[in-house]
KENU-233709 format. One line per field, with one value per residue (C-alpha): residue number from 1; residue in three letters; z negated, y negated, x negated. Coordinates in steps of 0.1 Angstrom, whole numbers. Each point is the difference from the previous one (the first is absolute). Layout:
nr: c(NUM:...) $
rest: c(ALA:...) $
zz: c(Z:...) $
yy: c(Y:...) $
xx: c(X:...) $
# end
This chain:
nr: c(1:2:3:4:5:6:7:8:9:10:11:12:13:14:15:16:17:18:19:20:21:22:23:24:25:26:27:28:29:30:31:32:33:34:35:36:37:38:39:40:41:42:43:44:45:46:47:48:49:50:51:52:53:54:55:56:57:58:59:60:61:62:63:64:65:66:67:68:69:70:71:72:73:74:75:76:77:78:79:80:81:82:83:84:85:86:87:88:89:90:91:92:93:94:95:96:97:98:99:100:101:102:103:104:105:106:107:108:109:110:111:112:113:114:115:116:117:118:119:120:121:122:123:124:125:126:127:128:129:130:131:132:133:134:135:136:137:138:139:140:141:142:143:144:145:146:147:148:149:150:151:152:153:154:155:156:157:158:159:160:161:162:163:164:165:166:167:168:169:170:171:172:173:174:175:176:177:178:179:180:181:182:183:184:185:186:187:188:189:190:191:192:193:194:195:196:197:198:199:200:201:202:203:204:205:206:207:208:209:210:211:212:213:214:215:216:217:218:219:220:221:222:223:224:225:226:227:228:229:230:231:232:233:234:235:236:237:238:239:240:241:242:243:244:245:246:247:248:249:250:251:252:253:254:255:256:257:258:259:260:261:262:263:264:265:266:267:268:269:270:271:272:273:274:275:276:277:278:279:280:281:282:283:284:285:286:287:288:289:290:291:292:293:294:295:296:297:298:299:300:301:302:303:304:305:306:307:308:309:310:311:312:313:314:315:316:317:318:319:320:321:322:323:324:325:326:327:328:329:330:331:332:333:334:335:336:337:338:339:340:341:342:343:344:345) $
rest: c(MET:ASN:GLU:ASN:LYS:ASN:VAL:LEU:LYS:TYR:GLU:TYR:GLU:VAL:LEU:LYS:VAL:GLY:ASP:ALA:ASP:ALA:ILE:LEU:ILE:ARG:HIS:TYR:ILE:ASN:GLY:GLU:PRO:PHE:ILE:VAL:LEU:ILE:ASP:ALA:GLY:ASN:ALA:GLY:ASP:ALA:ALA:ILE:ILE:LYS:LYS:HIS:LEU:GLU:ASP:TYR:TYR:ASN:SER:TYR:TYR:ASN:ILE:ASP:LEU:ALA:ILE:CYS:THR:HIS:PRO:ASP:SER:ASP:HIS:LYS:ASP:GLY:PHE:PHE:ASN:LEU:LEU:GLN:ASP:ASP:ASP:ILE:THR:ILE:GLU:THR:PHE:TRP:LEU:THR:ASP:PRO:ALA:GLN:TYR:LEU:ASP:VAL:ASN:ASP:ILE:GLN:ARG:TYR:ARG:ASN:LYS:GLU:ASN:ALA:THR:LYS:ALA:VAL:ARG:LYS:ILE:TRP:GLN:LYS:SER:THR:ASP:ALA:ASN:LEU:ASN:LEU:ILE:ASP:LEU:ALA:LEU:ASN:LYS:CYS:SER:LYS:VAL:GLU:SER:VAL:THR:ASP:GLY:VAL:LYS:HIS:PRO:ILE:LEU:PRO:ILE:SER:ILE:VAL:GLY:PRO:SER:ASP:GLU:TYR:TYR:ALA:GLU:VAL:VAL:LYS:ALA:MET:VAL:ALA:ASP:TYR:GLY:VAL:LYS:THR:TYR:GLU:ASP:SER:SER:LYS:GLU:ALA:TYR:ASP:ASN:ALA:PHE:LYS:ILE:ASP:GLU:LYS:ASP:ILE:LYS:SER:ILE:ILE:ASP:ASN:ASP:GLU:ASP:LEU:SER:PRO:TYR:ASN:ALA:SER:SER:LEU:ILE:ILE:LEU:TYR:GLU:PRO:GLY:ASP:GLY:LYS:ARG:LEU:LEU:PHE:ALA:GLY:ASP:ALA:ASN:THR:THR:SER:LEU:GLN:MET:MET:LEU:ASN:LYS:TYR:LYS:ARG:LEU:ARG:ASN:VAL:ASP:LEU:LEU:LYS:VAL:PRO:HIS:HIS:GLY:SER:ARG:ARG:ASN:LEU:ASN:THR:SER:ILE:ILE:GLU:ALA:LEU:SER:PRO:LYS:LYS:CYS:TYR:ILE:SER:ALA:ALA:GLY:ASN:LYS:LYS:HIS:PRO:SER:GLY:ARG:LEU:VAL:TYR:TRP:LEU:ALA:LYS:TYR:GLY:ASP:VAL:TYR:SER:THR:HIS:THR:CYS:ASN:SER:TYR:ILE:HIS:CYS:GLN:SER:GLY:ALA:MET:PRO:ASN:ARG:ILE:GLY:CYS:VAL:THR:LEU:ILE:PRO:LEU:LYS:GLU:LYS:ILE:ILE:SER) $
zz: c(-124:-14:-15:20:-26:20:-3:-21:-32:-30:-25:-27:-28:-28:-31:-21:-32:-8:-3:6:30:10:37:17:35:15:31:21:15:23:-16:-36:-23:-21:-28:-11:-31:-3:-36:-25:-17:-37:-23:4:38:2:-5:30:22:-11:7:34:9:-11:18:33:2:-6:-36:16:-30:16:5:24:-7:-29:1:-29:14:-33:-38:-8:-19:27:24:-21:-30:19:10:-36:0:34:-9:-32:18:7:29:20:18:11:23:5:-20:11:-22:-7:-28:-17:-13:36:-3:-32:4:-22:-22:-6:-11:-23:-15:-10:-9:24:32:-19:-23:30:20:-28:-6:36:6:-27:26:12:-34:-3:-11:-29:-10:-2:-3:35:29:36:13:-26:7:37:-3:-21:23:36:23:10:-14:20:-7:31:14:35:27:-15:24:-8:18:13:-4:19:-31:-9:-25:15:-32:-23:9:-23:-6:-9:-23:-18:-6:-13:-21:-24:-6:-4:-27:-17:0:-10:-22:10:20:35:20:11:-21:17:-2:-18:26:30:35:15:37:-5:8:25:32:3:16:-10:-36:1:16:-27:-28:15:7:-33:-25:-1:-21:-26:-14:4:-1:31:16:-4:18:28:34:19:38:14:38:7:36:21:1:-31:-28:-35:-27:-37:-19:-37:-20:20:-1:28:-3:5:29:17:-3:16:29:5:4:17:29:12:-31:14:11:-22:3:-38:-30:-35:-15:-29:-36:4:23:-23:19:-15:19:35:18:33:20:-11:8:34:6:-10:17:-15:21:-31:-37:-30:-36:-32:-25:-27:18:-22:7:3:14:28:6:22:17:8:13:23:14:5:19:26:13:-8:-21:-38:-22:-38:-23:-22:27:8:-17:-9:27:32:26:36:22:34:27:-2:-37:-6:-15:-37:-16:-20:17:8:23:-23:4:-2:-29:28:37:23:6:37:9) $
yy: c(-156:23:33:31:19:32:3:29:-13:21:5:26:0:22:-21:8:14:28:35:-12:-10:-34:-4:-29:-1:-32:7:-26:5:-29:-22:8:16:30:11:36:11:36:8:-27:16:-1:-26:-26:3:-19:-32:9:6:-32:-20:16:-9:-36:-3:16:1:-37:6:22:22:17:37:15:36:15:37:19:33:19:-5:0:-31:-11:-4:-10:-21:-32:0:-5:-34:-10:9:-20:-31:-26:-14:33:14:36:6:37:26:35:29:35:4:34:-3:6:35:11:33:15:19:-33:-18:29:1:-37:4:-27:-19:-32:18:19:-32:-17:30:4:-37:-2:7:-36:-15:-25:19:-24:-7:27:-26:-12:21:-9:12:-21:-31:4:4:-32:-21:12:-4:37:30:32:35:11:31:13:-14:-34:-29:-37:-16:-29:6:27:19:36:27:32:20:16:19:2:36:-5:-29:20:27:-23:-23:28:4:-38:-1:31:-13:-36:-13:28:-9:13:-23:-3:-23:-26:7:-23:9:-24:9:26:4:15:36:25:-2:37:0:35:-8:-33:17:27:-26:-21:30:18:-20:-11:-29:16:-31:2:-39:-2:28:-23:-29:-17:-1:-32:-5:-35:-3:-38:3:1:38:2:24:-10:26:-10:32:-11:28:28:35:24:19:-30:-13:33:1:-34:11:31:-22:-31:11:-36:-8:17:-25:-30:-34:-5:22:-15:29:17:-1:-24:23:31:31:19:-18:6:30:2:14:-29:-25:16:-1:-36:-10:-36:-26:-20:8:-23:12:-18:11:-12:15:29:35:13:-30:1:33:-5:34:-10:-33:18:23:-30:-18:28:-16:-37:-28:3:-30:-1:-29:6:-15:-30:-33:0:18:19:-19:7:-20:1:-22:-26:-7:-32:6:-2:-24:18:33:18:29:30:25:36:22:25:-6:26:27:1:36) $
xx: c(-421:26:-12:12:20:-2:-38:-10:-16:-10:-28:-8:-26:-12:-9:-31:15:-25:13:36:22:14:8:18:16:13:22:17:35:12:-26:11:-26:10:-24:-4:-19:-11:-10:-11:-30:-6:17:-28:1:34:-20:-22:30:17:-31:-4:35:-7:-33:10:37:7:13:26:10:30:-8:25:-9:-20:-9:-14:-14:0:0:-37:-11:-25:29:30:-12:-6:36:11:-17:12:36:-2:-15:27:-20:2:31:2:29:-1:-19:-7:-11:12:25:-4:36:11:-13:17:19:27:-26:-19:32:10:-35:3:37:12:-10:-9:-25:-14:-5:-18:-22:-12:-4:-26:-26:6:-8:-29:-31:-6:36:27:27:-5:12:-6:33:19:-21:5:38:1:-22:4:29:-3:-17:-1:-13:-19:-17:-7:22:10:-5:2:29:-20:-37:-19:-8:11:-7:-15:-6:5:32:29:-6:-37:7:27:-26:-27:22:7:-38:-3:27:-14:-36:10:-28:-24:-30:5:-22:-37:-21:-22:-37:-25:-26:-4:13:-23:-7:-35:8:-13:20:10:35:7:-7:19:30:0:-1:29:21:-6:21:36:13:22:17:38:0:-22:20:31:-17:19:-17:8:-1:-2:5:-3:12:-32:-2:-22:7:-13:3:-2:-3:1:-15:17:-15:-9:33:21:-21:0:38:1:-21:21:31:-14:-22:-4:-20:-30:-26:10:-15:-5:0:1:-19:18:-11:-29:-20:1:-11:29:28:-11:-15:-19:30:23:-27:-4:37:3:-32:2:-17:-5:2:5:-9:10:-27:-23:-31:-10:-11:36:17:-8:-16:-30:6:36:-12:-24:28:24:-28:0:32:-3:-15:6:4:2:11:-30:-23:21:4:37:21:-1:20:12:24:15:-14:28:-6:-20:-34:-1:-24:-26:4:-33:-7:-3:-28:13:-11:-8:3:14:-25:-9:-7) $
# end
């Protein structure tokens, strides 16, 4: 029997890479698979991604679209290994090029545009090797490299960027360049994940709403919308902060009540607040985290569970996986138990 090429087939998965992100989407168009990779974790995680492609994608090493949400090492460093791997082909690469936001004063400060471009692109250097730059590698390896922010849509795949705006990125990129080499991120905790706290919703709300993620790198994070075609809206939020997410909600009213939220910044309580969670009302949440006291925050998990089931990679074997009904069942897949099931009030 011939396969109906018009049947909607897709799957998406969050790989287990600790406090890092590596997300795969396989979307079929007229029976042809297209593979999307959102972030590639730390340097050592490239091997996990490659093995996953080999084990479950029939050694299909062609990545049609790679997206690096922002230049923190736990999102970008794996791409260096992938781009230097002769087995792997990446057709199109999306990131945000800070050189696109240089103004006349910047160019004068660095004496010419070439110097200015090199100076601002240093944020895309590999964390352990200043001689390797992700933009340079992508330009050498990929068929197309595009600088993207809010409003960019893929010409074939149902994937678009819904944040940050050009204006907001232009603001935070100056801080990224100025703070290059300065610690601006939240450390992981050495304490284990903690959900043993008093259920006092007023206290939990106060804690979640109290702090804002101040990292300009996280503020620059791309927010990705995947709409496979069955009415579902799946939001992959990188490490976006509350300012960027609120700007997204102000512009895209249809992004209220999403089907999936890939929770930003490994479930840190500083990257969401209760009003944004209420607006998104995610039916399901995925968290990529090591399972410590900060990542994910037990109190944030509790608040997310007011709207839907919450899953975390730290409680799964190797990946969190979901597929459309038309996809054949994958050998070895098990039904995942949520970190916290939806709270029935």
